[in-house]
C-alpha positions as CSV (number, residue, x, y, z in Angstrom):
1,S,-64.2,-65.6,-107.5
2,G,-62.3,-62.4,-107.8
3,L,-60.8,-63.5,-111.1
4,P,-61.0,-61.2,-114.2
5,T,-63.8,-62.1,-116.6
6,S,-61.2,-62.8,-119.3
7,A,-60.0,-65.7,-117.2
8,L,-63.5,-67.2,-116.8
9,S,-65.7,-69.1,-119.2
10,E,-69.2,-69.5,-117.8
11,V,-70.4,-71.7,-120.7
12,H,-73.9,-72.1,-119.2
13,G,-74.3,-68.5,-118.3
14,N,-74.5,-66.6,-115.0
15,M,-77.8,-66.0,-113.2
16,Y,-76.6,-62.7,-111.7
17,I,-75.7,-61.1,-115.1
18,E,-78.0,-59.6,-117.7
19,V,-76.8,-58.1,-121.0
20,C,-77.7,-55.5,-123.5
21,T,-77.1,-57.1,-126.9
22,N,-77.9,-53.8,-128.8
23,C,-74.9,-52.0,-127.4
24,Q,-71.5,-52.7,-129.0
25,P,-69.6,-54.1,-127.3
26,E,-72.3,-55.9,-125.4
27,R,-73.0,-54.2,-122.1
28,E,-73.1,-56.4,-118.9
29,Y,-75.1,-55.6,-115.8
30,F,-74.1,-57.5,-112.6
31,R,-77.0,-57.8,-110.1
32,S,-77.2,-59.0,-106.5
33,F,-80.3,-61.0,-107.3
34,D,-81.3,-63.8,-109.6
35,V,-82.1,-62.1,-113.0
36,T,-83.9,-65.2,-114.4
37,Q,-87.1,-64.8,-112.5
38,Y,-89.1,-64.0,-115.6
39,T,-87.0,-65.9,-118.2
40,A,-87.3,-69.4,-119.7
41,L,-86.3,-71.6,-122.7
42,R,-86.0,-69.3,-125.7
43,R,-87.5,-66.4,-123.7
44,H,-84.6,-64.5,-122.2
45,E,-85.9,-60.9,-121.7
46,T,-85.7,-59.9,-118.0
47,R,-88.2,-57.0,-118.1
48,R,-85.4,-54.5,-117.4
49,T,-83.8,-52.1,-119.9
50,C,-80.3,-50.8,-120.7
51,D,-79.3,-47.6,-119.0
52,V,-77.6,-46.3,-122.1
53,C,-79.7,-47.3,-125.2
54,G,-83.0,-48.3,-123.5
55,S,-83.1,-51.8,-125.2
56,N,-84.4,-54.8,-123.4
57,L,-81.9,-56.7,-121.3
58,V,-81.6,-60.5,-121.6
59,D,-80.2,-63.2,-119.2
60,T,-77.1,-65.2,-120.1
61,I,-78.5,-68.7,-119.3
62,V,-78.0,-71.4,-121.9
63,H,-80.9,-73.8,-121.5
64,F,-80.9,-77.4,-122.7
65,G,-81.3,-77.4,-126.5
66,E,-79.9,-73.8,-126.9
67,K,-76.6,-72.6,-128.2
68,S,-74.4,-69.9,-126.8
69,R,-75.4,-66.5,-128.2
70,L,-73.2,-64.1,-126.2
71,L,-69.5,-63.3,-126.1
72,Q,-69.5,-62.8,-122.3
73,P,-69.8,-64.4,-119.8
74,H,-69.7,-67.6,-122.0
75,N,-66.2,-66.8,-123.3
76,W,-66.2,-69.9,-125.4
77,Q,-63.1,-69.1,-127.5
78,T,-60.9,-68.7,-124.4
79,A,-62.2,-72.0,-123.1
80,I,-61.4,-73.8,-126.3
81,D,-57.9,-72.2,-126.6
82,W,-57.0,-73.4,-123.1
83,A,-58.5,-76.8,-123.7
84,K,-56.1,-77.3,-126.6
85,K,-53.0,-77.0,-124.5
86,T,-54.1,-78.1,-121.0
87,D,-52.7,-81.4,-119.5
88,M,-55.3,-81.6,-116.6
89,I,-59.1,-81.1,-116.3
90,I,-60.5,-80.9,-112.8
91,C,-64.3,-81.3,-112.5
92,L,-65.8,-80.3,-109.1
93,G,-69.4,-81.0,-108.4
94,S,-70.6,-81.1,-112.0
95,S,-72.8,-84.1,-113.2
96,L,-71.1,-83.6,-116.6
97,K,-74.3,-84.8,-118.3
98,V,-74.3,-81.7,-120.6
99,L,-70.6,-80.9,-120.6
100,K,-69.8,-84.4,-121.9
101,H,-71.2,-83.2,-125.3
102,Y,-68.8,-80.3,-125.6
103,R,-66.1,-82.2,-127.4
104,P,-63.7,-79.2,-127.9
105,L,-63.3,-79.0,-124.1
106,W,-62.1,-82.6,-123.6
107,G,-59.2,-82.8,-126.1
108,N,-60.8,-85.6,-128.1
109,K,-58.9,-84.6,-131.2
110,R,-55.6,-85.4,-129.6
111,A,-53.9,-88.8,-129.6
112,K,-55.0,-90.8,-126.6
113,S,-51.6,-90.6,-125.0
114,K,-51.6,-86.8,-125.3
115,R,-55.1,-86.2,-123.9
116,P,-55.4,-84.3,-120.6
117,G,-56.0,-86.3,-117.4
118,I,-59.5,-85.9,-116.0
119,F,-59.9,-85.6,-112.2
120,I,-63.5,-85.7,-110.9
121,V,-64.9,-85.0,-107.5
122,N,-68.6,-85.8,-107.2
123,L,-71.0,-87.8,-105.0
124,Q,-72.7,-89.4,-108.0
125,W,-71.8,-91.2,-111.2
126,T,-70.8,-89.1,-114.1
127,P,-70.5,-90.0,-117.9
128,K,-66.7,-89.3,-117.7
129,D,-66.0,-91.7,-114.8
130,S,-64.7,-94.5,-117.0
131,C,-62.1,-92.3,-118.7
132,S,-61.1,-90.3,-115.7
133,T,-57.6,-90.5,-114.2
134,L,-59.0,-90.2,-110.7
135,K,-62.6,-90.1,-109.4
136,I,-63.3,-89.2,-105.8
137,N,-66.8,-89.8,-104.5
138,A,-67.0,-87.1,-101.8
139,P,-68.3,-83.6,-101.2
140,C,-66.2,-80.9,-102.9
141,D,-65.7,-78.9,-99.7
142,V,-64.3,-81.8,-97.9
143,V,-61.9,-82.7,-100.6
144,M,-60.7,-79.1,-101.2
145,K,-60.3,-78.4,-97.5
146,S,-58.1,-81.5,-97.2
147,L,-56.1,-80.6,-100.4
148,M,-55.4,-77.1,-99.2
149,R,-54.1,-78.5,-95.9
150,K,-51.8,-80.9,-97.7
151,L,-50.5,-78.0,-99.9
152,D,-50.2,-75.8,-96.8
153,I,-52.4,-73.1,-98.3
154,S,-54.5,-71.0,-96.0
155,V,-58.0,-70.2,-97.3
156,P,-59.6,-67.1,-95.7
157,P,-63.2,-67.4,-94.6
158,Y,-65.8,-65.9,-97.0
159,D,-66.6,-62.3,-96.2
160,P,-69.7,-61.0,-97.9
161,Y,-68.6,-57.4,-97.3
162,R,-65.5,-58.0,-99.5
163,D,-67.3,-59.9,-102.2
164,P,-66.4,-58.4,-105.7
165,L,-70.1,-58.5,-106.7
166,R,-70.8,-55.7,-104.2
167,T,-68.5,-53.4,-106.2
168,L,-69.8,-54.6,-109.6
169,N,-73.5,-54.6,-108.6
170,A,-75.5,-52.2,-110.8
171,S,-78.5,-50.4,-109.4
172,V,-81.9,-50.9,-110.9
173,K,-84.0,-47.9,-112.2
174,E,-86.7,-46.9,-109.8
175,L,-89.5,-47.6,-112.4
176,E,-88.2,-51.2,-112.7
177,M,-87.9,-52.0,-109.0
178,H,-91.0,-54.2,-109.2
179,T,-89.1,-56.6,-111.5
180,V,-86.3,-57.2,-108.8
181,N,-86.2,-60.7,-107.3
182,P,-86.7,-60.2,-103.5
183,K,-84.2,-62.9,-102.8
184,Q,-81.0,-61.0,-102.6
185,I,-77.5,-62.5,-102.3
186,F,-76.4,-60.1,-99.5
187,I,-78.7,-60.0,-96.5
188,E,-77.6,-57.2,-94.2
189,D,-77.1,-58.0,-90.5
190,K,-78.4,-61.5,-90.9
191,K,-76.3,-64.6,-91.2
192,P,-78.0,-67.7,-92.7
193,S,-77.7,-70.9,-90.8
194,P,-75.1,-73.0,-92.6
195,L,-75.6,-76.6,-93.5
196,C,-72.8,-78.6,-91.9
197,Y,-71.2,-82.0,-92.5
198,D,-70.2,-83.8,-89.3
199,A,-66.6,-85.1,-89.6
200,A,-67.5,-88.1,-87.4
201,A,-69.9,-89.3,-90.1
202,F,-67.5,-88.7,-92.9
203,N,-64.6,-90.6,-91.1
204,K,-66.5,-93.8,-91.8
205,E,-67.5,-93.1,-95.4
206,F,-64.4,-91.1,-96.5
207,P,-61.5,-92.3,-94.2
208,N,-58.8,-91.2,-96.7
209,I,-60.2,-87.7,-97.1
210,V,-61.5,-86.4,-93.8
211,D,-59.0,-86.2,-91.0
212,H,-59.6,-85.8,-87.3
213,N,-58.8,-82.1,-87.4
214,D,-62.1,-81.4,-89.2
215,S,-64.9,-80.7,-86.7
216,K,-67.3,-79.7,-89.4
217,V,-67.3,-78.4,-93.0
218,D,-69.7,-75.4,-93.5
219,M,-71.9,-75.6,-96.6
220,P,-73.6,-72.4,-97.7
221,T,-77.4,-72.4,-98.2
222,A,-78.7,-71.9,-101.7
223,N,-82.1,-71.2,-103.2
224,A,-83.3,-73.1,-106.3
225,G,-82.6,-71.2,-109.5
226,W,-84.2,-71.6,-113.0
227,Y,-83.2,-75.2,-113.3
228,G,-84.8,-76.1,-109.9
229,K,-88.0,-74.3,-110.7
230,G,-88.2,-76.0,-114.2
231,Y,-87.5,-79.4,-112.8
232,G,-90.3,-78.9,-110.2
233,K,-92.7,-78.0,-113.0
234,K,-91.7,-81.1,-115.0
235,R,-92.2,-83.4,-112.1
236,K,-95.7,-81.8,-111.4
237,Y,-96.6,-82.3,-115.1
238,K,-95.6,-86.0,-115.0
239,R,-97.9,-86.7,-112.1
240,R,-101.0,-85.6,-114.0
């Protein structure tokens, strides 16, 4: 996003960061590939080692049933501090099925009249719909594009060559290259075909959101991460 890590709380972790917990303070390694290729529930070692102390690196993912064990990128205390004083919570694209249990983030200890307003953008039902101030059943890209136009804010197109991760990206030792996930974020000289939403179709379903100036909304392609792979295994197990 370009924001400093002190302003972010990735409470479920980041699949592009691995950490050395032996170094003090903990040492983060940003990668241009999914570091969770060999990790799983309660098994977080990534098969790579710290450049400084040689200890095994671990991923930062918090799986279902686990608790946060790292200072960064989870940054829990900052999230709780802001939750205590915020007057608005915006939920974009999250199912909130796990986040609903994080009571400190929702201002539940405040009097009802002083709790923050909850604004949700999601195509599906969420557990917080009934207590939300506003729920919009629409794709996030469509809603945010319309909102930026209303606010007269120009959003520049994404440029992978200016992505902050390029600068932060740490190289992998030659002896550990066999552990690198071949699916890289940045593919040189090759642009993936974007998934597009046709405005004509959305005019019928979301008439108050999509306007006639939208010819299409580009949606980036994405590969399934640890959750997608785990879900596939679970489905396969159920069929037996």
